[in-house]
Phi, psi and omega in degrees: 000122178262128179267125187232151165242129179261116179260122196211170177221060191304126349091119180296312183287329174301312182300317180297319178296319179297318178300317179298318180295316182292340180287352186231064180295342178284341180249322186237120173266101182280102183289329180175171181237123179250144184245154183211154175298132180190262177307326177209182182291157189304313183297322180294311184292329178290317177298318177306313183295317179297322178295316181295317178296330175295316178295318181284349182059043179245120183270061179282148173288130177237129182230129181277141178249226187276144185262008175200158174296170184295324184234310186279169177275154175300147177226080180305138184260075186292330180296323182274327190234003179081177185296322184273346187095350178212059181290154178124286182282153169267115188250147182281168170299135183287142171256353176260137180234153177291151176287168182280341183288129178297152184306316184287334175287325175295317177300316178301312181301315181292320179298319180288322182288323190252350177083306178229129175227158173247133177259122179256107189258113182246021191208179168307151194267023184302308181302313187289320178298316183285334169296314180295322180289323184282323184232064183300335180292346181265003176305322182294344180271356181261113179296314173193163171246112179253125192227151165263119180170158176079178178195159178267325190238327185212177184234179174230001175237321165236171184302328183240013187230136174267149192299313186301324179280319177303319186297325177213074182295330179295320176294318180299319180298319178300314182294314184292334181258012187284339187089349174286139177303126181243131175245123187249122170257098183272181183302325186295313180290327178294320176295319180298326182269020182307148185260128180299141180294333178295329176293315178298316181298330182292347181279357184281067181192170171087206191272189183299320182293317178295319178298322178299314181293323176299313181295321178299312185281333173297313179297316185293335181267359183301320182306312182281328177298318180296339179259016175062031174267151186261006179205163181221141173285132173252081200311307191289348179292330189301309181298328177290317178298325178294322176296320184281325188224064183299337181294344180282346193241146167259146183228165177216135175278126188225156169264117185232130179243156183249126174274128187276331185210191183115138182301326184247351191232001178305125179082007178294134172268107188267118179272122176272100185250006181256322182273102184292343180265002181292150182289126179276096189264355185222137169265118186255129172286123187249337186199139171260125186287336182206095183286337176294313178296317178308310183286335173292320175300316180300312180299316179301318181294317180297320180292314184294328183275352184240018178290000000 
């Protein structure tokens, strides 16, 4: 049993990843969900999460973290996620509320109580970086940090930068240089694991929870549907699927550095592929062996969690 904390900025793909994790209590003990400024402002993404957990009737611990990146200003991604950060579904008033304990204090508490935890990072890395900076003695309690972020070849916010790293590159550098094992699901593996739109369309049935997931993924896939593509990447699902089904993935140990600024390169994950003696600080997911099986697992999880 792996004990995990999911650090997120919900976010359509964050919600889908959380659902997949919660579908497997025999494998993943979800200790709590921490929120951070990213896709939208902190209060919005936290409310989104509380609303979704209300629909799912899951009394998960939710803890709020930092409301801005370490240096830069927040940049809500309204084109991708709408004004609220979770456009698409009509969600009820939440009956679940976040606890009063700050996210990094919650991480500290869980690390001390359980000895070893895994941090699943689906957002800018502000919370996790400042946890490591505030409590460096607890690095030994982190089994690994598995994250959605970065890219080897291209970007989705700048030509060479992926949003989660771009949003808080100073935090990303702290995490990548922390010495804690880091597993990176970059844009390339997320694109490879794209989900067919026919699978999303098949969710248009059933109860309130299933309808919510259908509406969430319909909105999130609009970008690619408008471009006549038959599938869409649901980015944040990949690191959770790797925890659940590691046999599906090929990996490579790499030396990866974070660019802090630059008009074209802020947040770029720079792969050092020339210096053979450089420290390999990141395990990068490079290939999914069977994307059909991957997406069948995803469908199964969505169905089981929305019955």
